[in-house]
Structure formats: structure tokens, C-alpha cells
N, CA, C and O atoms as a Tinker XYZ file with bonds, in Angstrom:
   400  protein
     1  N    -90.423000   34.769000   28.356000    73     2
     2  CA   -90.731000   35.843000   29.388000    64     1     3
     3  C    -89.544000   36.723000   29.604000    63     2     4     5
     4  O    -89.712000   37.922000   29.829000    81     3
     5  N    -88.324000   36.178000   29.548000    73     3     6
     6  CA   -87.186000   37.071000   29.745000    64     5     7
     7  C    -87.106000   37.959000   28.533000    63     6     8     9
     8  O    -86.717000   39.118000   28.679000    81     7
     9  N    -87.429000   37.522000   27.404000    73     7    10
    10  CA   -87.420000   38.499000   26.136000    64     9    11
    11  C    -88.276000   39.524000   26.299000    63    10    12    13
    12  O    -87.890000   40.669000   26.062000    81    11
    13  N    -89.545000   39.273000   26.720000    73    11    14
    14  CA   -90.468000   40.354000   26.836000    64    13    15
    15  C    -90.120000   41.365000   27.877000    63    14    16    17
    16  O    -90.337000   42.567000   27.723000    81    15
    17  N    -89.547000   40.820000   28.996000    73    15    18
    18  CA   -88.979000   41.811000   30.103000    64    17    19
    19  C    -87.920000   42.606000   29.610000    63    18    20    21
    20  O    -87.894000   43.787000   29.954000    81    19
    21  N    -86.999000   42.142000   28.829000    73    19    22
    22  CA   -85.899000   42.957000   28.358000    64    21    23
    23  C    -86.353000   43.942000   27.239000    63    22    24    25
    24  O    -85.814000   45.042000   27.113000    81    23
    25  N    -87.332000   43.525000   26.454000    73    23    26
    26  CA   -87.819000   44.534000   25.510000    64    25    27
    27  C    -88.608000   45.518000   26.099000    63    26    28    29
    28  O    -88.664000   46.622000   25.556000    81    27
    29  N    -89.300000   45.267000   27.246000    73    27    30
    30  CA   -90.087000   46.332000   28.012000    64    29    31
    31  C    -89.016000   47.243000   28.654000    63    30    32    33
    32  O    -89.243000   48.451000   28.722000    81    31
    33  N    -87.976000   46.778000   29.080000    73    31    34
    34  CA   -86.854000   47.616000   29.675000    64    33    35
    35  C    -86.250000   48.567000   28.525000    63    34    36    37
    36  O    -86.027000   49.767000   28.683000    81    35
    37  N    -86.036000   47.884000   27.411000    73    35    38
    38  CA   -85.523000   48.722000   26.280000    64    37    39
    39  C    -86.547000   49.896000   25.946000    63    38    40    41
    40  O    -86.150000   51.039000   25.720000    81    39
    41  N    -87.885000   49.538000   25.930000    73    39    42
    42  CA   -88.814000   50.579000   25.616000    64    41    43
    43  C    -88.731000   51.747000   26.764000    63    42    44    45
    44  O    -88.780000   52.941000   26.470000    81    43
    45  N    -88.609000   51.293000   28.017000    73    43    46
    46  CA   -88.466000   52.232000   29.117000    64    45    47
    47  C    -87.237000   53.223000   28.836000    63    46    48    49
    48  O    -87.289000   54.447000   28.946000    81    47
    49  N    -86.181000   52.509000   28.473000    73    47    50
    50  CA   -84.904000   53.266000   28.334000    64    49    51
    51  C    -85.025000   54.327000   27.190000    63    50    52    53
    52  O    -84.503000   55.441000   27.224000    81    51
    53  N    -85.793000   53.821000   26.166000    73    51    54
    54  CA   -86.019000   54.715000   24.950000    64    53    55
    55  C    -86.921000   55.950000   25.328000    63    54    56    57
    56  O    -86.697000   57.094000   24.932000    81    55
    57  N    -87.944000   55.587000   26.125000    73    55    58
    58  CA   -88.801000   56.810000   26.508000    64    57    59
    59  C    -88.091000   57.747000   27.530000    63    58    60    61
    60  O    -88.476000   58.897000   27.743000    81    59
    61  N    -87.052000   57.181000   28.129000    73    59    62
    62  CA   -86.310000   57.979000   29.161000    64    61    63
    63  C    -85.186000   58.783000   28.487000    63    62    64    65
    64  O    -84.453000   59.569000   29.088000    81    63
    65  N    -85.123000   58.473000   27.029000    73    63    66
    66  CA   -84.038000   59.130000   26.197000    64    65    67
    67  C    -82.630000   58.595000   26.566000    63    66    68    69
    68  O    -81.661000   59.351000   26.518000    81    67
    69  N    -82.521000   57.403000   26.903000    73    67    70
    70  CA   -81.261000   56.704000   27.380000    64    69    71
    71  C    -80.865000   55.679000   26.334000    63    70    72    73
    72  O    -80.149000   54.739000   26.680000    81    71
    73  N    -81.279000   55.792000   25.083000    73    71    74
    74  CA   -80.859000   54.976000   23.969000    64    73    75
    75  C    -80.525000   55.775000   22.778000    63    74    76    77
    76  O    -81.001000   56.900000   22.626000    81    75
    77  N    -79.690000   55.211000   21.892000    73    75    78
    78  CA   -79.375000   55.930000   20.665000    64    77    79
    79  C    -79.626000   54.830000   19.517000    63    78    80    81
    80  O    -79.136000   53.701000   19.523000    81    79
    81  N    -80.409000   55.316000   18.609000    73    79    82
    82  CA   -80.695000   54.278000   17.529000    64    81    83
    83  C    -80.252000   54.780000   16.179000    63    82    84    85
    84  O    -80.106000   55.979000   15.940000    81    83
    85  N    -80.031000   53.763000   15.258000    73    83    86
    86  CA   -79.590000   54.136000   13.868000    64    85    87
    87  C    -78.156000   53.993000   13.892000    63    86    88    89
    88  O    -77.489000   54.231000   14.899000    81    87
    89  N    -77.607000   53.552000   12.638000    73    87    90
    90  CA   -76.339000   53.156000   12.601000    64    89    91
    91  C    -75.276000   54.323000   12.692000    63    90    92    93
    92  O    -74.269000   54.247000   13.395000    81    91
    93  N    -75.582000   55.323000   11.971000    73    91    94
    94  CA   -74.725000   56.493000   11.980000    64    93    95
    95  C    -74.574000   57.336000   13.288000    63    94    96    97
    96  O    -73.507000   57.875000   13.582000    81    95
    97  N    -75.637000   57.417000   14.015000    73    95    98
    98  CA   -75.639000   57.977000   15.399000    64    97    99
    99  C    -74.988000   57.096000   16.330000    63    98   100   101
   100  O    -74.274000   57.560000   17.219000    81    99
   101  N    -75.172000   55.899000   16.200000    73    99   102
   102  CA   -74.552000   54.841000   17.220000    64   101   103
   103  C    -73.010000   54.873000   16.897000    63   102   104   105
   104  O    -72.242000   54.953000   17.856000    81   103
   105  N    -72.503000   54.817000   15.632000    73   103   106
   106  CA   -70.972000   54.893000   15.371000    64   105   107
   107  C    -70.363000   56.093000   15.952000    63   106   108   109
   108  O    -69.225000   56.053000   16.419000    81   107
   109  N    -71.065000   57.147000   15.943000    73   107   110
   110  CA   -70.402000   58.536000   16.488000    64   109   111
   111  C    -70.510000   58.322000   17.997000    63   110   112   113
   112  O    -69.578000   58.743000   18.682000    81   111
   113  N    -71.516000   57.731000   18.579000    73   111   114
   114  CA   -71.619000   57.610000   20.116000    64   113   115
   115  C    -70.528000   56.573000   20.687000    63   114   116   117
   116  O    -70.123000   56.615000   21.848000    81   115
   117  N    -70.115000   55.661000   19.749000    73   115   118
   118  CA   -69.056000   54.812000   20.154000    64   117   119
   119  C    -67.763000   55.491000   20.505000    63   118   120   121
   120  O    -67.089000   55.176000   21.486000    81   119
   121  N    -67.433000   56.496000   19.600000    73   119   122
   122  CA   -66.207000   57.319000   19.657000    64   121   123
   123  C    -66.272000   58.197000   20.853000    63   122   124   125
   124  O    -65.229000   58.549000   21.405000    81   123
   125  N    -67.554000   58.609000   21.329000    73   123   126
   126  CA   -67.740000   59.470000   22.422000    64   125   127
   127  C    -67.747000   58.799000   23.805000    63   126   128   129
   128  O    -67.797000   59.422000   24.866000    81   127
   129  N    -67.688000   57.337000   23.670000    73   127   130
   130  CA   -67.721000   56.606000   25.004000    64   129   131
   131  C    -69.105000   56.629000   25.624000    63   130   132   133
   132  O    -69.161000   56.444000   26.839000    81   131
   133  N    -70.183000   56.823000   24.978000    73   131   134
   134  CA   -71.445000   56.908000   25.450000    64   133   135
   135  C    -72.173000   55.612000   25.501000    63   134   136   137
   136  O    -73.119000   55.496000   26.280000    81   135
   137  N    -71.790000   54.577000   24.691000    73   135   138
   138  CA   -72.647000   53.402000   24.571000    64   137   139
   139  C    -72.085000   52.354000   25.713000    63   138   140   141
   140  O    -70.897000   52.165000   25.974000    81   139
   141  N    -73.113000   51.777000   26.274000    73   139   142
   142  CA   -72.833000   50.718000   27.328000    64   141   143
   143  C    -73.266000   49.316000   26.968000    63   142   144   145
   144  O    -72.790000   48.308000   27.489000    81   143
   145  N    -74.249000   49.327000   25.993000    73   143   146
   146  CA   -74.752000   48.010000   25.509000    64   145   147
   147  C    -75.322000   48.238000   24.106000    63   146   148   149
   148  O    -75.955000   49.258000   23.833000    81   147
   149  N    -75.063000   47.182000   23.152000    73   147   150
   150  CA   -75.694000   47.361000   21.791000    64   149   151
   151  C    -76.587000   46.201000   21.667000    63   150   152   153
   152  O    -76.316000   45.084000   22.110000    81   151
   153  N    -77.772000   46.547000   20.984000    73   151   154
   154  CA   -78.749000   45.503000   20.688000    64   153   155
   155  C    -78.779000   45.557000   19.125000    63   154   156   157
   156  O    -79.171000   46.584000   18.570000    81   155
   157  N    -78.376000   44.476000   18.415000    73   155   158
   158  CA   -78.320000   44.412000   17.048000    64   157   159
   159  C    -79.366000   43.395000   16.562000    63   158   160   161
   160  O    -79.369000   42.269000   17.060000    81   159
   161  N    -80.219000   43.723000   15.652000    73   159   162
   162  CA   -81.279000   42.812000   15.171000    64   161   163
   163  C    -80.741000   41.532000   14.573000    63   162   164   165
   164  O    -79.827000   41.603000   13.752000    81   163
   165  N    -81.264000   40.332000   14.943000    73   163   166
   166  CA   -80.690000   39.131000   14.490000    64   165   167
   167  C    -80.831000   38.909000   12.899000    63   166   168   169
   168  O    -80.129000   38.088000   12.307000    81   167
   169  N    -81.718000   39.645000   12.309000    73   167   170
   170  CA   -81.870000   39.662000   10.890000    64   169   171
   171  C    -81.275000   40.866000   10.176000    63   170   172   173
   172  O    -81.639000   41.180000    9.043000    81   171
   173  N    -80.401000   41.498000   10.824000    73   171   174
   174  CA   -79.610000   42.617000   10.251000    64   173   175
   175  C    -78.692000   42.110000    9.044000    63   174   176   177
   176  O    -78.323000   40.938000    8.965000    81   175
   177  N    -78.376000   43.040000    8.163000    73   175   178
   178  CA   -77.602000   42.714000    7.012000    64   177   179
   179  C    -76.152000   42.441000    7.322000    63   178   180   181
   180  O    -75.654000   42.848000    8.371000    81   179
   181  N    -75.503000   41.797000    6.476000    73   179   182
   182  CA   -74.015000   41.401000    6.700000    64   181   183
   183  C    -73.115000   42.742000    7.029000    63   182   184   185
   184  O    -72.309000   42.806000    7.957000    81   183
   185  N    -73.373000   43.696000    6.187000    73   183   186
   186  CA   -72.422000   44.852000    6.319000    64   185   187
   187  C    -72.522000   45.600000    7.693000    63   186   188   189
   188  O    -71.518000   45.974000    8.299000    81   187
   189  N    -73.772000   45.787000    8.134000    73   187   190
   190  CA   -74.016000   46.510000    9.447000    64   189   191
   191  C    -73.585000   45.473000   10.645000    63   190   192   193
   192  O    -73.051000   45.851000   11.688000    81   191
   193  N    -73.870000   44.230000   10.363000    73   191   194
   194  CA   -73.497000   43.250000   11.314000    64   193   195
   195  C    -71.995000   43.258000   11.695000    63   194   196   197
   196  O    -71.618000   43.336000   12.864000    81   195
   197  N    -71.140000   43.168000   10.598000    73   195   198
   198  CA   -69.781000   43.258000   10.708000    64   197   199
   199  C    -69.290000   44.418000   11.386000    63   198   200   201
   200  O    -68.458000   44.347000   12.290000    81   199
   201  N    -69.847000   45.606000   10.919000    73   199   202
   202  CA   -69.339000   46.960000   11.442000    64   201   203
   203  C    -69.647000   47.143000   12.862000    63   202   204   205
   204  O    -68.816000   47.673000   13.599000    81   203
   205  N    -70.815000   46.730000   13.311000    73   203   206
   206  CA   -71.267000   46.897000   14.758000    64   205   207
   207  C    -70.491000   45.783000   15.621000    63   206   208   209
   208  O    -70.053000   46.048000   16.741000    81   207
   209  N    -70.359000   44.582000   15.053000    73   207   210
   210  CA   -69.514000   43.599000   15.916000    64   209   211
   211  C    -68.067000   44.017000   16.074000    63   210   212   213
   212  O    -67.493000   43.820000   17.145000    81   211
   213  N    -67.428000   44.612000   15.003000    73   211   214
   214  CA   -66.099000   45.154000   15.114000    64   213   215
   215  C    -65.971000   46.196000   16.254000    63   214   216   217
   216  O    -65.112000   46.121000   17.133000    81   215
   217  N    -66.907000   47.179000   16.160000    73   215   218
   218  CA   -66.976000   48.298000   17.098000    64   217   219
   219  C    -67.167000   47.804000   18.542000    63   218   220   221
   220  O    -66.559000   48.363000   19.455000    81   219
   221  N    -67.982000   46.787000   18.768000    73   219   222
   222  CA   -68.244000   46.248000   20.087000    64   221   223
   223  C    -67.023000   45.609000   20.537000    63   222   224   225
   224  O    -66.690000   45.775000   21.711000    81   223
   225  N    -66.339000   44.931000   19.798000    73   223   226
   226  CA   -65.063000   44.220000   20.097000    64   225   227
   227  C    -63.961000   45.268000   20.454000    63   226   228   229
   228  O    -63.291000   45.170000   21.482000    81   227
   229  N    -63.826000   46.187000   19.626000    73   227   230
   230  CA   -62.818000   47.246000   19.825000    64   229   231
   231  C    -63.079000   48.001000   21.186000    63   230   232   233
   232  O    -62.139000   48.316000   21.915000    81   231
   233  N    -64.324000   48.264000   21.485000    73   231   234
   234  CA   -64.582000   49.194000   22.722000    64   233   235
   235  C    -64.998000   48.250000   23.866000    63   234   236   237
   236  O    -65.323000   48.776000   24.930000    81   235
   237  N    -65.017000   46.992000   23.761000    73   235   238
   238  CA   -65.395000   46.019000   24.778000    64   237   239
   239  C    -66.789000   46.259000   25.348000    63   238   240   241
   240  O    -66.967000   46.369000   26.561000    81   239
   241  N    -67.848000   46.344000   24.389000    73   239   242
   242  CA   -69.204000   46.646000   24.701000    64   241   243
   243  C    -69.959000   45.287000   24.483000    63   242   244   245
   244  O    -69.704000   44.580000   23.508000    81   243
   245  N    -70.853000   44.960000   25.381000    73   243   246
   246  CA   -71.609000   43.774000   25.189000    64   245   247
   247  C    -72.594000   43.955000   23.892000    63   246   248   249
   248  O    -73.102000   45.032000   23.582000    81   247
   249  N    -72.764000   42.820000   23.243000    73   247   250
   250  CA   -73.651000   42.818000   22.052000    64   249   251
   251  C    -74.754000   41.794000   22.207000    63   250   252   253
   252  O    -74.464000   40.641000   22.528000    81   251
   253  N    -75.941000   42.144000   22.003000    73   251   254
   254  CA   -77.113000   41.244000   22.087000    64   253   255
   255  C    -77.668000   41.121000   20.621000    63   254   256   257
   256  O    -77.884000   42.078000   19.878000    81   255
   257  N    -77.852000   39.888000   20.340000    73   255   258
   258  CA   -78.486000   39.615000   19.020000    64   257   259
   259  C    -79.749000   38.660000   19.046000    63   258   260   261
   260  O    -79.977000   37.896000   18.108000    81   259
   261  N    -80.542000   38.738000   20.145000    73   259   262
   262  CA   -81.644000   38.006000   20.502000    64   261   263
   263  C    -82.917000   38.393000   19.755000    63   262   264   265
   264  O    -83.795000   37.534000   19.678000    81   263
   265  N    -83.116000   39.571000   19.205000    73   263   266
   266  CA   -84.317000   40.063000   18.698000    64   265   267
   267  C    -84.260000   40.364000   17.248000    63   266   268   269
   268  O    -83.213000   40.672000   16.679000    81   267
   269  N    -85.469000   40.262000   16.637000    73   267   270
   270  CA   -85.574000   40.706000   15.194000    64   269   271
   271  C    -85.912000   42.123000   15.111000    63   270   272   273
   272  O    -86.286000   42.762000   16.095000    81   271
   273  N    -85.781000   42.630000   13.919000    73   271   274
   274  CA   -86.153000   44.002000   13.624000    64   273   275
   275  C    -87.482000   44.286000   14.080000    63   274   276   277
   276  O    -87.700000   45.364000   14.633000    81   275
   277  N    -88.471000   43.372000   13.900000    73   275   278
   278  CA   -89.888000   43.559000   14.227000    64   277   279
   279  C    -90.000000   43.730000   15.645000    63   278   280   281
   280  O    -90.664000   44.651000   16.120000    81   279
   281  N    -89.332000   42.815000   16.411000    73   279   282
   282  CA   -89.439000   42.894000   17.960000    64   281   283
   283  C    -88.904000   44.203000   18.435000    63   282   284   285
   284  O    -89.497000   44.849000   19.299000    81   283
   285  N    -87.652000   44.654000   17.814000    73   283   286
   286  CA   -87.158000   45.863000   18.348000    64   285   287
   287  C    -88.045000   47.095000   17.856000    63   286   288   289
   288  O    -88.158000   48.080000   18.585000    81   287
   289  N    -88.591000   47.041000   16.776000    73   287   290
   290  CA   -89.567000   48.162000   16.408000    64   289   291
   291  C    -90.657000   48.127000   17.358000    63   290   292   293
   292  O    -91.030000   49.224000   17.775000    81   291
   293  N    -91.241000   47.097000   17.784000    73   291   294
   294  CA   -92.350000   46.978000   18.728000    64   293   295
   295  C    -91.954000   47.583000   20.046000    63   294   296   297
   296  O    -92.728000   48.279000   20.702000    81   295
   297  N    -90.739000   47.300000   20.408000    73   295   298
   298  CA   -90.419000   47.860000   21.785000    64   297   299
   299  C    -90.023000   49.343000   21.850000    63   298   300   301
   300  O    -90.202000   50.018000   22.864000    81   299
   301  N    -89.491000   49.805000   20.748000    73   299   302
   302  CA   -89.114000   51.310000   20.796000    64   301   303
   303  C    -90.065000   52.184000   19.963000    63   302   304   305
   304  O    -89.961000   53.410000   20.000000    81   303
   305  N    -90.951000   51.592000   19.245000    73   303   306
   306  CA   -91.876000   52.348000   18.570000    64   305   307
   307  C    -91.475000   52.982000   17.144000    63   306   308   309
   308  O    -92.157000   53.812000   16.542000    81   307
   309  N    -90.326000   52.478000   16.738000    73   307   310
   310  CA   -89.800000   52.863000   15.343000    64   309   311
   311  C    -88.936000   51.743000   14.904000    63   310   312   313
   312  O    -88.350000   51.003000   15.695000    81   311
   313  N    -88.877000   51.641000   13.560000    73   311   314
   314  CA   -88.101000   50.564000   12.924000    64   313   315
   315  C    -86.574000   51.002000   12.959000    63   314   316   317
   316  O    -86.147000   52.022000   12.418000    81   315
   317  N    -85.864000   50.146000   13.626000    73   315   318
   318  CA   -84.408000   50.211000   13.748000    64   317   319
   319  C    -83.825000   48.884000   13.709000    63   318   320   321
   320  O    -84.468000   47.901000   14.077000    81   319
   321  N    -82.529000   48.807000   13.241000    73   319   322
   322  CA   -81.805000   47.655000   13.140000    64   321   323
   323  C    -80.825000   47.470000   14.355000    63   322   324   325
   324  O    -80.611000   46.375000   14.876000    81   323
   325  N    -80.271000   48.617000   14.738000    73   323   326
   326  CA   -79.354000   48.661000   15.890000    64   325   327
   327  C    -79.739000   49.771000   16.878000    63   326   328   329
   328  O    -80.170000   50.865000   16.513000    81   327
   329  N    -79.550000   49.407000   18.163000    73   327   330
   330  CA   -79.873000   50.441000   19.259000    64   329   331
   331  C    -78.795000   50.204000   20.323000    63   330   332   333
   332  O    -78.395000   49.103000   20.703000    81   331
   333  N    -78.399000   51.373000   20.733000    73   331   334
   334  CA   -77.345000   51.426000   21.824000    64   333   335
   335  C    -77.992000   52.007000   22.976000    63   334   336   337
   336  O    -78.764000   52.963000   22.899000    81   335
   337  N    -77.611000   51.314000   24.239000    73   335   338
   338  CA   -78.150000   51.794000   25.480000    64   337   339
   339  C    -77.037000   52.643000   26.213000    63   338   340   341
   340  O    -75.916000   52.166000   26.391000    81   339
   341  N    -77.346000   53.803000   26.598000    73   339   342
   342  CA   -76.370000   54.784000   27.199000    64   341   343
   343  C    -76.299000   54.775000   28.681000    63   342   344   345
   344  O    -75.476000   55.496000   29.245000    81   343
   345  N    -77.076000   54.036000   29.328000    73   343   346
   346  CA   -77.282000   53.956000   30.742000    64   345   347
   347  C    -76.779000   52.688000   31.470000    63   346   348   349
   348  O    -77.229000   51.609000   31.085000    81   347
   349  N    -75.951000   52.713000   32.413000    73   347   350
   350  CA   -75.379000   51.487000   33.019000    64   349   351
   351  C    -76.426000   50.743000   33.668000    63   350   352   353
   352  O    -76.469000   49.519000   33.546000    81   351
   353  N    -77.408000   51.474000   34.455000    73   351   354
   354  CA   -78.471000   50.714000   35.085000    64   353   355
   355  C    -79.331000   49.922000   34.117000    63   354   356   357
   356  O    -79.612000   48.746000   34.351000    81   355
   357  N    -79.756000   50.568000   33.016000    73   355   358
   358  CA   -80.607000   49.731000   32.003000    64   357   359
   359  C    -79.753000   48.667000   31.401000    63   358   360   361
   360  O    -80.259000   47.582000   31.115000    81   359
   361  N    -78.503000   48.906000   31.195000    73   359   362
   362  CA   -77.639000   47.810000   30.553000    64   361   363
   363  C    -77.681000   46.694000   31.477000    63   362   364   365
   364  O    -77.991000   45.586000   31.039000    81   363
   365  N    -77.397000   46.861000   32.746000    73   363   366
   366  CA   -77.351000   45.756000   33.794000    64   365   367
   367  C    -78.756000   45.022000   33.860000    63   366   368   369
   368  O    -78.812000   43.794000   33.929000    81   367
   369  N    -79.899000   45.830000   33.836000    73   367   370
   370  CA   -81.271000   45.303000   33.984000    64   369   371
   371  C    -81.501000   44.334000   32.849000    63   370   372   373
   372  O    -81.933000   43.201000   33.062000    81   371
   373  N    -81.194000   44.809000   31.568000    73   371   374
   374  CA   -81.458000   44.085000   30.382000    64   373   375
   375  C    -80.576000   42.759000   30.315000    63   374   376   377
   376  O    -81.060000   41.670000   30.007000    81   375
   377  N    -79.298000   42.948000   30.618000    73   375   378
   378  CA   -78.506000   41.729000   30.636000    64   377   379
   379  C    -78.920000   40.653000   31.670000    63   378   380   381
   380  O    -78.850000   39.439000   31.484000    81   379
   381  N    -79.380000   41.302000   32.834000    73   379   382
   382  CA   -79.877000   40.323000   33.804000    64   381   383
   383  C    -81.203000   39.646000   33.440000    63   382   384   385
   384  O    -81.434000   38.503000   33.835000    81   383
   385  N    -82.083000   40.338000   32.690000    73   383   386
   386  CA   -83.421000   39.805000   32.186000    64   385   387
   387  C    -83.005000   38.658000   31.150000    63   386   388   389
   388  O    -83.620000   37.593000   31.104000    81   387
   389  N    -82.016000   38.924000   30.399000    73   387   390
   390  CA   -81.671000   37.839000   29.349000    64   389   391
   391  C    -80.620000   36.792000   29.933000    63   390   392   393
   392  O    -80.206000   35.871000   29.228000    81   391
   393  N    -80.220000   36.965000   31.205000    73   391   394
   394  CA   -79.263000   36.043000   31.817000    64   393   395
   395  C    -77.946000   35.926000   31.015000    63   394   396   397
   396  O    -77.419000   34.839000   30.778000    81   395
   397  N    -77.429000   37.171000   30.594000    73   395   398
   398  CA   -76.173000   37.163000   29.765000    64   397   399
   399  C    -75.050000   37.383000   30.802000    63   398   400
   400  O    -73.874000   37.428000   30.438000    81   399
């Protein structure tokens, strides 16, 4: 239940244009300080996983690995491995829904 609520919130954030998806766009957004929360697919490849984990550690950004690529695609309407949330309110709501 918590997973479906958090995915619904992620979908709402995407429709409100408060997410950044895709590896390259996300890495650029890290440098600009736009990212509040990162959701990385649990079935992501080793290279992207290491890169994103390192960036999240460096910038002290929470990282969620609870969803597969398929679940993320279903939530946002396009196939992505990594998604960054740029809004503090959505970040808190998603973390609360997952009890992180």
C-alpha cells in the first residue's frame, strides 16, 4: 500500500513538472542544487548505481531503491532508471509514505 501511494505521489510530481528524469539531466541538476530526493530503480546497472549513490552521498540527498524500472515507468509514464524530485513537499510526502 505504501509503495502504491509513493508511486502515485511520484506520478503527481512528474505531472507537476517537479521531477527530473534521466541520468545526464539528473547529474547536471545535482550540481545546480535542484535535487531533493533521488529514486533509483532496484534493477539498475552497476555503473549508474555507483554514480548515483556517490552523488547522493556527496550532496547528502536521500536515495530510494524500492522500485523496479517497470514500476517507475508505470508511475511516470516513460521508461527511466533514475528520477530526481525537485520539490521539498513531494520529497517529504514520498519519504513519509515509505516510512523512511
